[in-house]
N, C-alpha and C positions, 0 to 999 in steps of 0.2 A: 604358572609359574613365573617368578618378576626378575628380570634378565636385564642384565648389563652388559656390555660391550668393553673390552679392553684392549687396546689400542699400544702398543711398547712401544715407546721410540722412536718410533719411525719418522725420523732429521734427518735435515738434508744432510750434514757430515755422514751421516750412516748410509745412505740409501743413493746416494750419486758418489760417479769414482771421483767427483772432485773434491769429495769431500773429505773433512779430517782427518775421518777412521770409518772410512769402506767400505760396508761389506760385497765384499763379491758380488754380483748378481739379484744384490734387491732390489732397485731401482722397477723389474721383474713385478715386484708382487705391489707396488705402490698403485694399480689400477682397482685390485682390489681392495686393500686397506683403504681408495677413496671410496669405493662399492658401498665395503661395507659398513662405514660411517656414515656415509649417507642414505642409506636404504635403514638405519638406527635411529637415522633423526625422521623419516617419512613412515616411520610403523612406531616413534614414541619412547623410543629406546633410546637411554643415556648411552654416551659413549663416555668413560674414563681414557685421554689421553695420556698416559707419562711422558716426561720431557725432561731429559740430562739439560741442567742446566746449570753449568759451572760458571766459577769467578777464572779467573786469568790465572793465578795460580794454587787453583784449584790440588789440596794431595793426593786428589785421583790419578793427577797426572806424573805422579812420582811411577805407574805402574802401567800408563795407559798414553800414550800420544793426545795433545793439547783437541779437544773435540768439544762442541756445544755451548763456547764461553757466550754467555750471558751478551745479546746486545751484538750477535753476527748471527752472518746468514747463515750458516752452517745449522745455530742452536733454531733456525725455523722449521717448524712443521711444512711440507710443501702444502701449497693454498689448496691444491684437488681435496686433500683429506681435511681441512677444516672445514668447520659446521659453522652456522651463523650465530648461535647465543652459545658462549664461551662465558668460562668462570676461570681466572685462574689462582691454583692452587699453592701456596709455597710450600718448602719445605720444613721450615720451621712454625711452631705454634701459632694460630693464628685466628679469630674467630672468621668461619668461613659460611657460605649460605648457598648451595649448591643448588636450592630448591629451583624447575624450571628450565634449567641450564642443559641443552643438548651433547655440549663437550665438557668435560673438565680437564683442563691442563695440570695433572700435577707432576710441579717439579720437583728435583730430587738431582742429589749429588754424588749420589752412589749408584752402582750397575742392581741394587736393591730398592724398588720402588717402598717397601713397607721398612723403610727410614725415613719416610717424609713423616713427619709428624703428627698431621692432620689425617692420614690414610683410614685410620678406624672411625674416625669424624665421618668421615664422607660415606665410607661402603654401609654405615649403621645408618645413616639420613637417606639413601638409597634403597635401602630393603632389599638388598636383592635375593633372586635364591638359587639364583646362577651367572656365572660368569664367561664370558664366550673370550678367549685370549690371545691375540696375535701380533706379528712384530717383528721387532730383534730387538737382540741375536737368540737364535733360537735357545742355544744352554749354557745362556747366560742372563741379560735380565729376564727374557721373557721364563727363562726358570725358577728364577725370582719372584717372580709374580703369579706365576702358576704352584708353587709352592707353599706361598706366603698365602694366597688366596684357599687352598686346599684347609690351610688350616681353620681359616673360618666354618668349616663344616657346610660349606654351600658346594653344588656341584659346579665343577671345573671343566670345562671344554678347551684342548687347543684345537685353533682353525687347523690343522696344518700346515695345507698350502698356501697358507697367509703368511709364513713364516720364512726365515733365511739363517741359516747356522754360516759360522768358521770353522768349527767341524764337524765334519758330520758323523761321523763315528761317536763325536761325545753326544751330538745332539739325537741319535738313533736312541744311547744309553738312556739317557736323560726322559726321553719316551716311555722308553717302557718300565722306568722307575716311574714317571709319574701313571703310569696306567695303572699301575701293580700299587698303588695307592687309594685307586677309585676315582681316579683322573680318566676323561673322554677323549677320544679322538674323532675330531668330526673335518668336516671342509665347508668351503665358503659356500660354494652351492646346495650343498645341504640348511646349509645355516638358512638362508635365502628362501627354503623353500617351505620353509615353519610359519606358523601361525606361531606369535609371541605374546606375551602379557608385557606391557612394560612396567620397567624399571619404577617408572613415574607414578603407578596407577596405585 
């Protein structure tokens, strides 16, 4: 089963206490994020890493504190979570070639990665049958990725121990709803014990 790893918004502004929109405790999932990303690369599995990429006056800042402004340290992913062969996919419509990329940095200016105009082209090019999703925030951006991917009709799994929430009750409710729609809950240890077909095959 061709698989893609889906790493949601693991950026400095969210993961560290000095970040502009810190998710408490999220630094604790970074070692597993890095491990999953590199394990995927070693096994020929592409990683889609969604990334907020905001302008200084982004409309989203009416609802959230300013964060992940392009060009700032906070907008970056930690080095340990980056893979060697990367391609950036902007949120505006563009010709994109993701062939051979270990990591696809999918930019967005919204809590919903499906607002990226190129996401369906990327997913079609990768021809995955299964998505494994992890990152932050469980009940916001991870939720939007999970439910958007379910709409593709593919198998979608949340790597539950590699997510972090702002509201535990909302996160629990989201996971219940996700599973009721056919989503699957798994763990990093379970993922790395499996044998996968690469999304690039």
